[in-house]
CHARMM-style PDB file with segment names, atoms N, HN, CA, C and O in Angstrom:
ATOM      1  N   MET     1     151.157  86.796 253.499  1.00  0.00      PROA
ATOM      2  CA  MET     1     151.393  85.390 253.174  1.00  0.00      PROA
ATOM      3  C   MET     1     152.702  84.927 253.795  1.00  0.00      PROA
ATOM      4  O   MET     1     153.651  85.707 253.872  1.00  0.00      PROA
ATOM      5  N   PRO     2     152.775  83.694 254.235  1.00  0.00      PROA
ATOM      6  CA  PRO     2     153.944  83.222 254.942  1.00  0.00      PROA
ATOM      7  C   PRO     2     155.173  83.191 254.061  1.00  0.00      PROA
ATOM      8  O   PRO     2     155.090  82.896 252.869  1.00  0.00      PROA
ATOM      9  N   GLY     3     156.323  83.498 254.659  1.00  0.00      PROA
ATOM     10  HN  GLY     3     156.390  83.737 255.628  1.00  0.00      PROA
ATOM     11  CA  GLY     3     157.586  83.445 253.918  1.00  0.00      PROA
ATOM     12  C   GLY     3     157.866  84.713 253.132  1.00  0.00      PROA
ATOM     13  O   GLY     3     158.872  84.787 252.427  1.00  0.00      PROA
ATOM     14  N   SER     4     156.986  85.727 253.238  1.00  0.00      PROA
ATOM     15  HN  SER     4     156.168  85.667 253.811  1.00  0.00      PROA
ATOM     16  CA  SER     4     157.195  86.930 252.484  1.00  0.00      PROA
ATOM     17  C   SER     4     157.906  88.015 253.294  1.00  0.00      PROA
ATOM     18  O   SER     4     158.047  89.151 252.841  1.00  0.00      PROA
ATOM     19  N   PHE     5     158.354  87.643 254.505  1.00  0.00      PROA
ATOM     20  HN  PHE     5     158.240  86.720 254.873  1.00  0.00      PROA
ATOM     21  CA  PHE     5     159.046  88.627 255.345  1.00  0.00      PROA
ATOM     22  C   PHE     5     160.467  88.844 254.811  1.00  0.00      PROA
ATOM     23  O   PHE     5     161.313  87.951 254.874  1.00  0.00      PROA
ATOM     24  N   ASP     6     160.703  90.024 254.296  1.00  0.00      PROA
ATOM     25  HN  ASP     6     160.017  90.749 254.245  1.00  0.00      PROA
ATOM     26  CA  ASP     6     162.026  90.329 253.727  1.00  0.00      PROA
ATOM     27  C   ASP     6     162.692  91.415 254.542  1.00  0.00      PROA
ATOM     28  O   ASP     6     162.173  92.530 254.611  1.00  0.00      PROA
ATOM     29  N   PRO     7     163.828  91.128 255.165  1.00  0.00      PROA
ATOM     30  CA  PRO     7     164.516  92.126 255.996  1.00  0.00      PROA
ATOM     31  C   PRO     7     164.932  93.361 255.187  1.00  0.00      PROA
ATOM     32  O   PRO     7     165.168  94.423 255.762  1.00  0.00      PROA
ATOM     33  N   ALA     8     165.023  93.231 253.882  1.00  0.00      PROA
ATOM     34  HN  ALA     8     164.832  92.368 253.414  1.00  0.00      PROA
ATOM     35  CA  ALA     8     165.438  94.359 253.041  1.00  0.00      PROA
ATOM     36  C   ALA     8     164.237  95.263 252.708  1.00  0.00      PROA
ATOM     37  O   ALA     8     164.392  96.303 252.068  1.00  0.00      PROA
ATOM     38  N   ASP     9     163.045  94.849 253.151  1.00  0.00      PROA
ATOM     39  HN  ASP     9     162.920  94.004 253.671  1.00  0.00      PROA
ATOM     40  CA  ASP     9     161.872  95.655 252.874  1.00  0.00      PROA
ATOM     41  C   ASP     9     161.943  96.959 253.676  1.00  0.00      PROA
ATOM     42  O   ASP     9     162.029  96.906 254.903  1.00  0.00      PROA
ATOM     43  N   PRO    10     161.909  98.111 253.031  1.00  0.00      PROA
ATOM     44  CA  PRO    10     162.058  99.373 253.739  1.00  0.00      PROA
ATOM     45  C   PRO    10     160.974  99.576 254.796  1.00  0.00      PROA
ATOM     46  O   PRO    10     161.234 100.186 255.833  1.00  0.00      PROA
ATOM     47  N   PHE    11     159.760  99.072 254.547  1.00  0.00      PROA
ATOM     48  HN  PHE    11     159.549  98.577 253.705  1.00  0.00      PROA
ATOM     49  CA  PHE    11     158.687  99.243 255.505  1.00  0.00      PROA
ATOM     50  C   PHE    11     158.892  98.353 256.745  1.00  0.00      PROA
ATOM     51  O   PHE    11     158.370  98.637 257.823  1.00  0.00      PROA
ATOM     52  N   VAL    12     159.663  97.272 256.562  1.00  0.00      PROA
ATOM     53  HN  VAL    12     160.087  97.042 255.686  1.00  0.00      PROA
ATOM     54  CA  VAL    12     159.932  96.384 257.689  1.00  0.00      PROA
ATOM     55  C   VAL    12     161.099  96.943 258.505  1.00  0.00      PROA
ATOM     56  O   VAL    12     161.079  96.892 259.735  1.00  0.00      PROA
ATOM     57  N   VAL    13     162.114  97.476 257.822  1.00  0.00      PROA
ATOM     58  HN  VAL    13     162.130  97.518 256.823  1.00  0.00      PROA
ATOM     59  CA  VAL    13     163.315  97.967 258.492  1.00  0.00      PROA
ATOM     60  C   VAL    13     163.042  99.290 259.190  1.00  0.00      PROA
ATOM     61  O   VAL    13     163.632  99.577 260.232  1.00  0.00      PROA
ATOM     62  N   MET    14     162.159 100.090 258.629  1.00  0.00      PROA
ATOM     63  HN  MET    14     161.680  99.857 257.782  1.00  0.00      PROA
ATOM     64  CA  MET    14     161.915 101.427 259.191  1.00  0.00      PROA
ATOM     65  C   MET    14     161.454 101.357 260.641  1.00  0.00      PROA
ATOM     66  O   MET    14     160.538 100.615 260.996  1.00  0.00      PROA
ATOM     67  N   SER    15     162.118 102.154 261.457  1.00  0.00      PROA
ATOM     68  HN  SER    15     162.861 102.757 261.169  1.00  0.00      PROA
ATOM     69  CA  SER    15     161.678 102.273 262.852  1.00  0.00      PROA
ATOM     70  C   SER    15     160.702 103.427 262.966  1.00  0.00      PROA
ATOM     71  O   SER    15     160.436 104.112 261.979  1.00  0.00      PROA
ATOM     72  N   GLY    16     160.171 103.649 264.138  1.00  0.00      PROA
ATOM     73  HN  GLY    16     160.387 103.093 264.940  1.00  0.00      PROA
ATOM     74  CA  GLY    16     159.216 104.751 264.335  1.00  0.00      PROA
ATOM     75  C   GLY    16     159.853 106.085 264.020  1.00  0.00      PROA
ATOM     76  O   GLY    16     159.218 106.950 263.418  1.00  0.00      PROA
ATOM     77  N   GLN    17     161.113 106.265 264.424  1.00  0.00      PROA
ATOM     78  HN  GLN    17     161.629 105.563 264.913  1.00  0.00      PROA
ATOM     79  CA  GLN    17     161.776 107.532 264.171  1.00  0.00      PROA
ATOM     80  C   GLN    17     161.937 107.787 262.674  1.00  0.00      PROA
ATOM     81  O   GLN    17     161.755 108.910 262.202  1.00  0.00      PROA
ATOM     82  N   ASP    18     162.281 106.730 261.931  1.00  0.00      PROA
ATOM     83  HN  ASP    18     162.429 105.818 262.314  1.00  0.00      PROA
ATOM     84  CA  ASP    18     162.454 106.876 260.478  1.00  0.00      PROA
ATOM     85  C   ASP    18     161.104 107.262 259.831  1.00  0.00      PROA
ATOM     86  O   ASP    18     161.060 108.090 258.921  1.00  0.00      PROA
ATOM     87  N   VAL    19     160.024 106.658 260.310  1.00  0.00      PROA
ATOM     88  HN  VAL    19     160.060 105.986 261.050  1.00  0.00      PROA
ATOM     89  CA  VAL    19     158.705 106.980 259.760  1.00  0.00      PROA
ATOM     90  C   VAL    19     158.393 108.444 260.067  1.00  0.00      PROA
ATOM     91  O   VAL    19     157.861 109.149 259.209  1.00  0.00      PROA
ATOM     92  N   PHE    20     158.713 108.908 261.267  1.00  0.00      PROA
ATOM     93  HN  PHE    20     159.145 108.335 261.963  1.00  0.00      PROA
ATOM     94  CA  PHE    20     158.452 110.294 261.626  1.00  0.00      PROA
ATOM     95  C   PHE    20     159.253 111.239 260.763  1.00  0.00      PROA
ATOM     96  O   PHE    20     158.736 112.249 260.287  1.00  0.00      PROA
ATOM     97  N   LEU    21     160.524 110.910 260.560  1.00  0.00      PROA
ATOM     98  HN  LEU    21     160.944 110.089 260.947  1.00  0.00      PROA
ATOM     99  CA  LEU    21     161.372 111.764 259.726  1.00  0.00      PROA
ATOM    100  C   LEU    21     160.882 111.781 258.276  1.00  0.00      PROA
ATOM    101  O   LEU    21     160.864 112.831 257.632  1.00  0.00      PROA
ATOM    102  N   SER    22     160.489 110.623 257.775  1.00  0.00      PROA
ATOM    103  HN  SER    22     160.503 109.771 258.298  1.00  0.00      PROA
ATOM    104  CA  SER    22     159.984 110.556 256.405  1.00  0.00      PROA
ATOM    105  C   SER    22     158.732 111.409 256.266  1.00  0.00      PROA
ATOM    106  O   SER    22     158.582 112.141 255.289  1.00  0.00      PROA
ATOM    107  N   ALA    23     157.837 111.317 257.238  1.00  0.00      PROA
ATOM    108  HN  ALA    23     157.959 110.722 258.032  1.00  0.00      PROA
ATOM    109  CA  ALA    23     156.607 112.098 257.172  1.00  0.00      PROA
ATOM    110  C   ALA    23     156.924 113.586 257.265  1.00  0.00      PROA
ATOM    111  O   ALA    23     156.291 114.399 256.592  1.00  0.00      PROA
ATOM    112  N   LYS    24     157.910 113.948 258.103  1.00  0.00      PROA
ATOM    113  HN  LYS    24     158.424 113.288 258.650  1.00  0.00      PROA
ATOM    114  CA  LYS    24     158.265 115.359 258.250  1.00  0.00      PROA
ATOM    115  C   LYS    24     158.838 115.911 256.945  1.00  0.00      PROA
ATOM    116  O   LYS    24     158.461 116.995 256.499  1.00  0.00      PROA
ATOM    117  N   TYR    25     159.749 115.155 256.343  1.00  0.00      PROA
ATOM    118  HN  TYR    25     160.055 114.275 256.705  1.00  0.00      PROA
ATOM    119  CA  TYR    25     160.347 115.630 255.082  1.00  0.00      PROA
ATOM    120  C   TYR    25     159.310 115.649 253.956  1.00  0.00      PROA
ATOM    121  O   TYR    25     159.353 116.516 253.084  1.00  0.00      PROA
ATOM    122  N   LEU    26     158.383 114.695 253.977  1.00  0.00      PROA
ATOM    123  HN  LEU    26     158.348 113.990 254.685  1.00  0.00      PROA
ATOM    124  CA  LEU    26     157.312 114.687 252.967  1.00  0.00      PROA
ATOM    125  C   LEU    26     156.460 115.928 253.120  1.00  0.00      PROA
ATOM    126  O   LEU    26     156.100 116.570 252.134  1.00  0.00      PROA
ATOM    127  N   LEU    27     156.132 116.269 254.378  1.00  0.00      PROA
ATOM    128  HN  LEU    27     156.425 115.747 255.179  1.00  0.00      PROA
ATOM    129  CA  LEU    27     155.334 117.478 254.642  1.00  0.00      PROA
ATOM    130  C   LEU    27     156.092 118.720 254.242  1.00  0.00      PROA
ATOM    131  O   LEU    27     155.509 119.639 253.666  1.00  0.00      PROA
ATOM    132  N   LEU    28     157.394 118.771 254.536  1.00  0.00      PROA
ATOM    133  HN  LEU    28     157.868 118.025 255.004  1.00  0.00      PROA
ATOM    134  CA  LEU    28     158.202 119.946 254.150  1.00  0.00      PROA
ATOM    135  C   LEU    28     158.242 120.099 252.642  1.00  0.00      PROA
ATOM    136  O   LEU    28     158.141 121.213 252.129  1.00  0.00      PROA
ATOM    137  N   GLY    29     158.389 118.997 251.928  1.00  0.00      PROA
ATOM    138  HN  GLY    29     158.471 118.091 252.345  1.00  0.00      PROA
ATOM    139  CA  GLY    29     158.423 119.034 250.473  1.00  0.00      PROA
ATOM    140  C   GLY    29     157.084 119.513 249.912  1.00  0.00      PROA
ATOM    141  O   GLY    29     157.037 120.282 248.952  1.00  0.00      PROA
ATOM    142  N   PHE    30     155.998 119.044 250.531  1.00  0.00      PROA
ATOM    143  HN  PHE    30     156.037 118.419 251.311  1.00  0.00      PROA
ATOM    144  CA  PHE    30     154.666 119.465 250.074  1.00  0.00      PROA
ATOM    145  C   PHE    30     154.476 120.958 250.303  1.00  0.00      PROA
ATOM    146  O   PHE    30     153.950 121.657 249.436  1.00  0.00      PROA
ATOM    147  N   MET    31     154.903 121.455 251.467  1.00  0.00      PROA
ATOM    148  HN  MET    31     155.330 120.887 252.171  1.00  0.00      PROA
ATOM    149  CA  MET    31     154.786 122.887 251.776  1.00  0.00      PROA
ATOM    150  C   MET    31     155.615 123.694 250.796  1.00  0.00      PROA
ATOM    151  O   MET    31     155.185 124.761 250.357  1.00  0.00      PROA
ATOM    152  N   ALA    32     156.802 123.201 250.444  1.00  0.00      PROA
ATOM    153  HN  ALA    32     157.150 122.334 250.800  1.00  0.00      PROA
ATOM    154  CA  ALA    32     157.654 123.908 249.497  1.00  0.00      PROA
ATOM    155  C   ALA    32     156.960 123.997 248.133  1.00  0.00      PROA
ATOM    156  O   ALA    32     157.026 125.032 247.470  1.00  0.00      PROA
ATOM    157  N   GLN    33     156.300 122.924 247.717  1.00  0.00      PROA
ATOM    158  HN  GLN    33     156.245 122.083 248.256  1.00  0.00      PROA
ATOM    159  CA  GLN    33     155.579 122.924 246.455  1.00  0.00      PROA
ATOM    160  C   GLN    33     154.433 123.951 246.486  1.00  0.00      PROA
ATOM    161  O   GLN    33     154.209 124.671 245.513  1.00  0.00      PROA
ATOM    162  N   VAL    34     153.720 124.008 247.607  1.00  0.00      PROA
ATOM    163  HN  VAL    34     153.902 123.423 248.397  1.00  0.00      PROA
ATOM    164  CA  VAL    34     152.604 124.941 247.727  1.00  0.00      PROA
ATOM    165  C   VAL    34     153.124 126.382 247.691  1.00  0.00      PROA
ATOM    166  O   VAL    34     152.552 127.231 247.007  1.00  0.00      PROA
ATOM    167  N   VAL    35     154.199 126.657 248.420  1.00  0.00      PROA
ATOM    168  HN  VAL    35     154.664 125.968 248.975  1.00  0.00      PROA
ATOM    169  CA  VAL    35     154.770 128.002 248.439  1.00  0.00      PROA
ATOM    170  C   VAL    35     155.247 128.391 247.043  1.00  0.00      PROA
ATOM    171  O   VAL    35     155.036 129.519 246.597  1.00  0.00      PROA
ATOM    172  N   ARG    36     155.895 127.444 246.356  1.00  0.00      PROA
ATOM    173  HN  ARG    36     156.067 126.528 246.718  1.00  0.00      PROA
ATOM    174  CA  ARG    36     156.391 127.728 245.012  1.00  0.00      PROA
ATOM    175  C   ARG    36     155.203 127.983 244.068  1.00  0.00      PROA
ATOM    176  O   ARG    36     155.280 128.830 243.178  1.00  0.00      PROA
ATOM    177  N   PHE    37     154.128 127.254 244.272  1.00  0.00      PROA
ATOM    178  HN  PHE    37     154.065 126.567 244.996  1.00  0.00      PROA
ATOM    179  CA  PHE    37     152.953 127.416 243.413  1.00  0.00      PROA
ATOM    180  C   PHE    37     152.347 128.805 243.604  1.00  0.00      PROA
ATOM    181  O   PHE    37     151.973 129.458 242.629  1.00  0.00      PROA
ATOM    182  N   PHE    38     152.248 129.264 244.864  1.00  0.00      PROA
ATOM    183  HN  PHE    38     152.552 128.734 245.656  1.00  0.00      PROA
ATOM    184  CA  PHE    38     151.602 130.551 245.133  1.00  0.00      PROA
ATOM    185  C   PHE    38     152.512 131.722 244.832  1.00  0.00      PROA
ATOM    186  O   PHE    38     152.030 132.828 244.584  1.00  0.00      PROA
ATOM    187  N   ARG    39     153.841 131.501 244.848  1.00  0.00      PROA
ATOM    188  HN  ARG    39     154.232 130.603 245.049  1.00  0.00      PROA
ATOM    189  CA  ARG    39     154.773 132.608 244.628  1.00  0.00      PROA
ATOM    190  C   ARG    39     155.186 132.747 243.171  1.00  0.00      PROA
ATOM    191  O   ARG    39     155.924 133.666 242.816  1.00  0.00      PROA
ATOM    192  N   ARG    40     154.715 131.841 242.331  1.00  0.00      PROA
ATOM    193  HN  ARG    40     154.116 131.095 242.619  1.00  0.00      PROA
ATOM    194  CA  ARG    40     155.084 131.940 240.932  1.00  0.00      PROA
ATOM    195  C   ARG    40     154.426 133.157 240.300  1.00  0.00      PROA
ATOM    196  O   ARG    40     153.335 133.545 240.716  1.00  0.00      PROA
ATOM    197  N   PRO    41     155.057 133.768 239.308  1.00  0.00      PROA
ATOM    198  CA  PRO    41     154.469 134.963 238.681  1.00  0.00      PROA
ATOM    199  C   PRO    41     153.170 134.630 237.982  1.00  0.00      PROA
ATOM    200  O   PRO    41     153.069 133.637 237.261  1.00  0.00      PROA
ATOM    201  N   LYS    42     152.178 135.473 238.205  1.00  0.00      PROA
ATOM    202  HN  LYS    42     152.260 136.279 238.790  1.00  0.00      PROA
ATOM    203  CA  LYS    42     150.875 135.245 237.590  1.00  0.00      PROA
ATOM    204  C   LYS    42     150.920 135.739 236.142  1.00  0.00      PROA
ATOM    205  O   LYS    42     151.235 136.901 235.883  1.00  0.00      PROA
ATOM    206  N   LEU    43     150.606 134.855 235.216  1.00  0.00      PROA
ATOM    207  HN  LEU    43     150.350 133.912 235.427  1.00  0.00      PROA
ATOM    208  CA  LEU    43     150.668 135.225 233.792  1.00  0.00      PROA
ATOM    209  C   LEU    43     149.280 135.446 233.230  1.00  0.00      PROA
ATOM    210  O   LEU    43     149.062 135.343 232.023  1.00  0.00      PROA
ATOM    211  N   VAL    44     148.346 135.749 234.113  1.00  0.00      PROA
ATOM    212  HN  VAL    44     148.523 135.833 235.094  1.00  0.00      PROA
ATOM    213  CA  VAL    44     146.952 135.936 233.658  1.00  0.00      PROA
ATOM    214  C   VAL    44     146.787 137.347 233.087  1.00  0.00      PROA
ATOM    215  OT1 VAL    44     145.696 137.712 232.649  1.00  0.00      PROA
TER     216      VAL     44
END
């Protein structure tokens, strides 16, 4: 909708590099969660 362009919007300010870094850190965090899940002591 017109007039909704906000320079403070993170999705507007983000450049391609920022998006790539965000995706990389998100993937790293997800991998850390998976590793932590599989390495936890099995209480079965």
